[in-house]
C-alpha positions in Angstrom: 0.1 0.1 -0.1 1.2 2.9 -0.9 0.9 6.5 1.0 -0.3 9.9 0.0 2.9 11.2 1.9 5.6 9.6 -0.8 3.3 11.4 -4.1 3.0 14.6 -1.8 6.3 16.0 -3.0 5.6 15.4 -6.8 2.1 17.2 -6.1 3.2 20.1 -4.1 7.2 20.5 -5.6 8.2 24.3 -5.8 7.7 25.0 -9.6 9.2 28.7 -9.8 7.0 29.5 -13.0 4.0 29.1 -10.9 5.2 32.7 -9.0 4.3 35.7 -10.9 7.0 37.5 -13.2 8.5 40.9 -11.7 6.2 42.5 -14.9 2.9 41.1 -13.9 3.5 42.0 -10.5 4.3 45.6 -11.7 1.0 45.4 -13.7 -1.2 44.3 -10.7 0.7 47.0 -8.5 -0.9 49.6 -11.8 -4.1 48.3 -11.6 -4.4 48.3 -7.9 -6.4 51.5 -7.6 -9.1 50.1 -10.3 -9.0 46.6 -8.2 -9.7 48.7 -4.6 -12.3 51.0 -6.6 -14.3 48.0 -7.9 -13.9 46.3 -4.3 -15.8 49.3 -3.2 -18.4 49.5 -5.6 -18.9 45.7 -4.5 -19.0 46.5 -1.1 -21.8 49.1 -1.5 -24.0 46.8 -3.4 -23.1 43.8 -1.0 -24.4 46.0 1.7 -27.6 46.8 0.0 -28.8 42.9 -1.0 -30.9 41.8 2.0 -33.1 45.3 2.7 -34.1 48.1 0.1 -31.5 50.3 -0.7 -32.1 53.9 1.3 -31.2 57.7 -0.2 -27.7 56.9 1.6 -27.2 53.4 -0.2 -27.5 55.3 -3.2 -25.4 58.0 -2.9 -22.9 55.5 -1.6 -23.3 53.3 -5.2 -22.8 56.4 -6.8 -20.2 57.6 -5.7 -18.3 54.2 -5.9 -18.7 54.1 -9.5 -17.8 57.4 -9.8 -14.5 55.9 -8.5 -14.2 53.2 -10.3 -14.7 55.6 -13.4 -12.0 57.6 -12.5 -9.9 54.6 -12.0 -10.5 53.8 -15.3 -9.9 57.0 -16.6 -6.5 57.4 -15.1 -5.0 54.2 -16.0 -6.4 54.0 -19.4 -4.8 57.9 -19.4 -1.4 56.0 -18.2 -1.2 53.5 -20.7 -2.0 56.0 -23.5 1.0 58.2 -22.3 3.5 55.1 -22.3 4.8 54.9 -26.0 5.9 51.5 -27.4 9.9 52.1 -28.5 10.4 51.2 -32.0 7.1 53.0 -33.2 6.0 55.0 -36.0 7.3 58.4 -35.9 
């Protein structure tokens, strides 16, 4: 009878290619304002799941949507400002 412990090293072996690269981590960090704004919007929606939305809830959701749009706009403006090397003049 084989024990699962003998196979554990094969299953949980360290694979360096499974870790995110520095470029992927930089991309995540660049998108972090959008991610946090979307989390705030999701939290605002979750608060109104089990009850009718009050005027305060409606304002909270509206503000969260504006923050998401502003963060997405800032990210797209930032990525549009980055020039690609070797492009046409």
